[in-house]
KEFILO-62170 format. One record per residue (C-alpha): residue number from 1; residue in one letter; x, y, z. Coordinates in steps of 0.1 Angstrom, whole numbers, plus 2048, in hexadecimal, padded with zeros to 3 digits. Layout:
[NUM,A,[X,Y,Z]]
...
END
This chain:
[1,E,[444,CC2,A4B]]
[2,H,[432,CE0,A5D]]
[3,E,[449,CFB,A4E]]
[4,I,[454,CF2,A2A]]
[5,T,[429,CF4,A26]]
[6,H,[42A,D1A,A30]]
[7,Y,[44B,D1C,A19]]
[8,F,[433,D09,9FB]]
[9,T,[41E,D1D,A01]]
[10,K,[42C,D3E,9FB]]
[11,R,[442,D2C,9DB]]
[12,F,[424,D1D,9CD]]
[13,F,[405,D31,9D7]]
[14,K,[419,D55,9D9]]
[15,S,[40C,D5D,9FE]]
[16,M,[41C,D51,A1F]]
[17,R,[3FF,D63,A37]]
[18,N,[407,D62,A5D]]
[19,N,[3E3,D59,A65]]
[20,I,[3CF,D38,A73]]
[21,L,[3C4,D2C,A53]]
[22,D,[3E5,D29,A4B]]
[23,E,[3F1,D1E,A6A]]
[24,I,[3D7,CFF,A68]]
[25,I,[3E0,CF6,A45]]
[26,C,[407,CF0,A4E]]
[27,D,[400,CE0,A73]]
[28,Y,[3EA,CCB,A59]]
[29,V,[405,CBD,A44]]
[30,G,[419,CBE,A62]]
[31,I,[407,CA4,A77]]
[32,V,[3FD,C8C,A5A]]
[33,S,[422,C8B,A52]]
[34,A,[42C,C85,A76]]
[35,L,[40A,C67,A7F]]
[36,G,[401,C5F,A5D]]
[37,Y,[3DB,C70,A65]]
[38,F,[3CF,C8D,A6F]]
[39,N,[3CC,C92,A9D]]
[40,S,[3B6,CAF,AA3]]
[41,V,[3C5,CA7,AC7]]
[42,W,[3E5,CB4,ABE]]
[43,I,[3DA,CD8,AAB]]
[44,L,[3BE,CE0,AC6]]
[45,N,[3DF,CDF,ADE]]
[46,F,[3F7,CEE,AC7]]
[47,L,[3DF,D0B,AC0]]
[48,G,[3D1,D10,AE9]]
[49,L,[3B0,D00,AE4]]
[50,E,[3B2,CDD,AF3]]
[51,N,[393,CEB,B0C]]
[52,F,[37D,CFB,AF6]]
[53,P,[368,D11,AF7]]
[54,K,[387,D1A,B0F]]
[55,Y,[3A4,D27,AFE]]
[56,R,[3C9,D1F,B0F]]
[57,Q,[3E0,D40,B13]]
[58,G,[401,D37,B05]]
[59,G,[3ED,D20,AE8]]
[60,R,[3FB,D2E,AC5]]
[61,L,[3D9,D38,ABE]]
[62,Q,[3E3,D59,ACD]]
[63,N,[3FF,D5F,AB3]]
[64,Y,[3E7,D67,A97]]
[65,I,[3D1,D81,AAC]]
[66,V,[3EC,D95,AB9]]
[67,G,[3E7,DB9,AB7]]
[68,A,[3C7,DB4,AAE]]
[69,Q,[3A8,DC4,ABF]]
[70,F,[390,DAB,AC5]]
[71,S,[372,DA8,AD9]]
[72,E,[36E,D8B,AF1]]
[73,N,[34F,D82,ADF]]
[74,A,[365,D84,ABD]]
[75,L,[37D,D6D,ACE]]
[76,K,[363,D52,AD8]]
[77,V,[357,D52,AB4]]
[78,L,[37D,D50,AAA]]
[79,Y,[388,D31,ABB]]
[80,K,[36B,D22,AB2]]
[81,L,[36C,D23,A8F]]
[82,V,[391,D1A,A94]]
[83,Y,[37F,CF9,AA6]]
[84,N,[367,CEE,A8F]]
[85,S,[380,CF3,A73]]
[86,V,[395,CDB,A82]]
[87,I,[37D,CC4,A90]]
[88,N,[36E,CC3,A6A]]
[89,I,[390,CBE,A58]]
[90,E,[398,CA0,A74]]
[91,K,[373,C95,A64]]
[92,F,[37D,C97,A42]]
[93,D,[3A0,C87,A45]]
[94,K,[391,C68,A5A]]
[95,S,[375,C63,A39]]
[96,I,[38B,C66,A18]]
[97,P,[38A,C46,A0B]]
[98,S,[3A2,C2F,9FE]]
[99,N,[3A0,C34,9DB]]
[100,L,[3AC,C56,9E3]]
[101,R,[3C8,C50,9FB]]
[102,D,[3EA,C4D,9E6]]
[103,K,[40E,C5A,9EA]]
[104,D,[401,C7E,9DD]]
[105,L,[3E5,C86,9F7]]
[106,K,[3F4,C9C,A0E]]
[107,Y,[3FB,CB1,9F2]]
[108,K,[3D9,CB1,9E7]]
[109,I,[3C9,CB4,A04]]
[110,L,[3E0,CDB,A07]]
[111,F,[3CC,CE6,9E3]]
[112,T,[3B0,CD8,9F2]]
[113,L,[3B3,CEE,A1A]]
[114,S,[3C1,D09,A05]]
[115,Y,[3A0,D0D,9F4]]
[116,F,[38F,D14,A0F]]
[117,R,[38A,D32,A2F]]
[118,L,[38A,D2C,A4F]]
[119,E,[360,D32,A4D]]
[120,N,[359,D17,A3C]]
[121,L,[36E,CFD,A47]]
[122,S,[35D,D04,A64]]
[123,S,[337,CFC,A57]]
[124,E,[327,CDD,A5D]]
[125,E,[32C,CD6,A35]]
[126,A,[352,CDD,A36]]
[127,P,[35D,CB2,A3A]]
[128,F,[344,CAE,A19]]
[129,L,[350,CD0,A04]]
[130,L,[375,CC3,A0D]]
[131,L,[370,C9F,9FE]]
[132,D,[35B,CAE,9E1]]
[133,R,[37F,CC3,9DA]]
[134,L,[395,CAA,9E4]]
[135,R,[382,C96,9C8]]
[136,E,[387,CB0,9B3]]
[137,V,[3A9,CB8,9B0]]
[138,S,[3B8,C93,9B0]]
[139,E,[3A3,C95,98E]]
[140,K,[3B7,CB1,985]]
[141,W,[3D5,C9E,995]]
[142,K,[3D2,C82,97F]]
[143,I,[3CD,C97,962]]
[144,N,[3ED,CAD,966]]
[145,N,[401,C90,972]]
[146,K,[3F9,C80,94F]]
[147,V,[401,CA0,93C]]
[148,L,[420,CA1,94C]]
[149,G,[427,C7D,946]]
[150,G,[41E,C6A,965]]
[151,K,[40F,C4C,96F]]
END
């Protein structure tokens, strides 16, 4: 599911970037597919941020900063952006009301998450912004489904 999400973003959005935001989105889909819900502990371990604010060498986060020249302070900011984003996505996932939970939810969330940048996802307002965007995506989904002859 993780890898097919990379492929989907490349085909549908015409982009597949080798960056941390794309990785978080693909990890989200993979984790939800495996567990049925999002688990921040898993992704933080994957990325090497399980002991935030410390970073564990060998975590996948380093794959997205290779070759870049970051100061120690800049790396700390990046770690905080990633950590906060992951925590906010988990808060959002837990807050999704039952009336929005259906067989297409993970795809709607893929569209929802793809709308935001990392700095938006790391803000305190992110869980609320994500839920508002999910509602918008869900409404458009219903309309498109009716137009295409779905239920």
